[in-house]
N, C-alpha and C positions, 0 to 999 in steps of 0.2 A: 504494500499499500504506499502510495507517495506520501511524503510529509506535507501536513497540513500548512495552509498560509503561507504557501511559497512566495506570494507577492509584497509580504511584509519584509522590512528589513530584519537581518539577524537579530539584532539588538532588541527587536521588538517581539520577533517570533520565539526567542528562546524562553522568556518567562511564559508565554502561553503554553509552549510545550512542556515546560516543566510542571506546570498546573496541571494540564490537561492528563499527564502521566501519573500524576498523584505523588511526583518526587517533592512537589511544594504544596503546602496548603493553599486553598484559592486566595484568601486575603492576602498573603505573602506575596503569591504569584502576580495580583494585581498591583500592590505596591510595588514590585519590581518592575512592572510594565511602566507604572506612572514615574518611577524613577529614571527609565532610559527613554521616555518618550520625550521629544524637544518642545512640544506645544500640545495643548488639548487637542488639535486636529489629528495628530498621531494616533492619541488615545482613542479618538473616536473612529478613526480607521480600524484600529485593531478590534474595537467592539463590533464594527460591521464585519470584519473577517470572522469573528466568532459566531455572531448570527447567522451569516451565509453557510457556515459549514454545518451548523445545528439545522438549518432549513432543508439543506442539501441530503442530510442523513450520511454524511461521509465519514462521521466518527464512530469509533467501537462504542458499545454501551457505557462503558466506565468513563471513557474520554469525554464522551458527550455530555454526560452528567457533570463532570468537573468543568468542562468548558460553559455549561448552562450557569454554574455557580459563579464562576469569574463573571459572564455577563450581567447576573443577576446584581452581583456587588458593583459593577462600573455603573448600571443604571441607576441603582439606589444612593451612589455616592458620587453625584456629578462634581464636587469639588475635590474628588480625590487627588488629581494631579496638581491642582494649586497648593493644597495642603501638604502633600508629600515634597514638592519643591521648596515651600516656604521653609519647612522644617530642616530639608537636606541644606539648604543655604546656610544655615547654622552650624551645621554638625562639624565640618572637617573631620571626618573620621580618619582620612589619611594622613594627618599631620604625623610627622616623627616624633617619637619621644623626646622629652626635653628634661629639665630638673623636675623633681617632685611639686615644687612650689609653682612653677610655671605651668605645668600640667594641670594641677588641682586649680589654679586660676583659669586656665582655659576652659575645662570642663564646666566649670561653674558658670562661666559666661555664655557657653554654648546651651545649657539648659535652662538658665534664665531667659535666652532670647527664643529658644524653642518653645517653651512653655508659653510666652507671650503668643507666639505664631499659632500654635493649637495644643492646649493642654492634652488630649487625648494623644494626638499622633506623636506629641513630644516623649512619651513614655512607651508607646506601641505603635511604630509608623504603619504597621499592618492592619491598625484599626482605621486608617484612612480618614482619621478625624472624627470617626463616628461614635458617639458615646455609647449606643446600643451594642455595636461590634466589640468595643472595648470591654464593655460591661460582661458580654457572652464569654469572651476570651478569659477574663479575670475568672469567673465562675466556673470554667472549665479547669482552670488551674487549681482553684480550691477545692475542687470536687477530688482532684487527684491528690491533695495533701490530705484529705479526709479518708481516700481509700488507702493510703499508705499510713495510715495511724498515726500522724505526727500533730494531729491538733487534740484539744482537750479543754473541757471548761475550766481546768486548774492551770493551765499553760499561760506563760508569759512569753510574747513573741517579740523579737527585734527585727524590724524590717529596714535593711541596710539598703540605701539609694531608693527611698521610697516613693520619689516622684510625686506625684498628684495625690497620693494617698488611696489610690485604688484597691490594695491589698489589705490596707490597715483597716479600709472601710467594709470589705468583704468577710476578712476574719473577725471582726468585732464580736458577732454573735456566737461564734465558735470556741473563743477563749478568754481567759480572763483579762489580759492587758495587751495592748500592742504598743510598741514605741517604734516610731518611723524617724529615720535620720537620712539627711541629704545635704549636700553642699550648695544647693542651689535655693536661694531665697524665694525666687518666683515659685519654684515647685512646691515648696512648703507653705507659701501663701494659698496656693490652690489645695493643697492637702487638708489644711486648717478649716478652709472653707467647706470642702468635701465632707468633713469628719464632723462638722459642727454638731454638736448635742451628743456624741457618743462619749460617756464618761469614762469608758475603758481605753480610750486612744489618745496618745500623745505624741508629739514631735519635737526634734531636736536638730537644730543646725550644727554639723560637725565639720571639723577641717578636712575630712576625707582621707587623712594620714592613718588614723588608727580609730579604735574605739575607747580610748583612754577615758572618755567620760563615765563609761560603765564600769562598776566593779566586776571582780570575776565572779564564775558560776552565777551570773544574774538572770540567765534565759534558759528555758526549756525548748525554744526553737529559733533559730536564725533563719531569716529567708533573704536570699540576694537576687533578685530578678532583675536581669539584664544590667548587672552591676559590673562583672568580672571582666566582659569585654574592654572597659575602660580604664581598668587597673591593668590589664595585659597591655594596653596601649600607652601606658604611662611610664615615666622614668623612674627610677629608683626600684624599690623591692616592694611595690605596693600589695603585687598580686600574692606573694608568700605571705607578707606582713600581714594581710587581711585574714590569711587562713590560720596564722597563729594567733591573732585577736580573735576570731571566732571560737577557736579551741578553748581560749583563755575565758570568754564571757559564757559559754555554755556550761550548764550544770551536770553533773554526771547523769548518764542516760539521755542526755539532750540530742537534738537533731539539727543539721543544717541542710537546707535546700537551696542548691544553685540552680537558677533557671537560666540558662544561656551561659556559656562560658567564654567564648571568643568568636570573633567576626571572621578571622582568618587562622589557618593552620590548627582547626580544633584537634587533630591527632597529637600534636606537641603539646598544646596546651592542657589535653588531658593526661598526659604523662606527667606534666608539671604538676598537675593538681594532685595526683596519687602521691608523687614523691613528697609534696608539702604536707598532705594529709598524713601520711605515714610518719613523718618527723614530729607531727603534732599528736601522735597517736591517735588519731581519728580514723575511725573505720569506714571504708566507702562501701555502701550498700546498693547503691545506684549508679551507674557510670555511663553517662551519654545516651541515655534513653531516649527516644522519641516518644513523647507521652500526649501530645495534644493534636487535635484535629484543625484548629485554627492558628497554630504558630508552629514553626519548625525549630524553635529552641530547645537545646539538648537539657537533659534534666540530669544532676547530680545529686546524690543524697550521701551525706557522711553523717555519722554519729559518734557520741563521746562515750566511752564505756562507763557503765554504771560502778 
């Protein structure tokens, strides 16, 4: 069978193919399409190609179902290209590492500006700036935490790099207390607004260097969603240093969930995480699993011996 959408440029065809094959979740494929498109007209061209292939019946059943989902997302999120480009304009993900101080100041500024551009897109670009899609992705992740038995009514949670507080809000009914930290003032402003009225949720602006403001053995669960890719791209030893800090603040028997480890060379960073965890006597219980339907982030579960 010939490859679909031959009239599209390779940069637009690639995310569609990865989405239709199931290699990428539909929201991630649409986000990548928007990132590659030079203007809204190219997004519309890709959407028209999807629609034509569905009308002609040229796709296999599984691919057709996934193509239909991508087309639905494009139709329901007409601002996806604008929001994706607005957030990426502030990201500078390819910036080479510098000093710890310079990198932390850079990321704080990046997320301040991104939060102003799109609160939802700034913490999960695959949400396409859609609060409903972000809520669905967050609820999916929380349901996995529930399945993995790391939540509980007596547990205190530290959410590192909490962003706009989406996990703090979602976890509030499930645990005793949630503390969210971030280096971005704008992110924390949005998080406090989102969690207004939740008496068991609090937020702290931190330096990003460590977790020094927390005593040892303070938390039963540490959550780090989309944090480690930025630690990995920073100077100094922030990646390994944060593994050591997580081990320090975890209570015996506590758990750490890292959702998304690196944006490039995930295999090398997985080896690095294993080594760092072993040095801190943390047990790796889940290592790079794909656990989500709406997101392609890999999951890592570490635990501290009781």
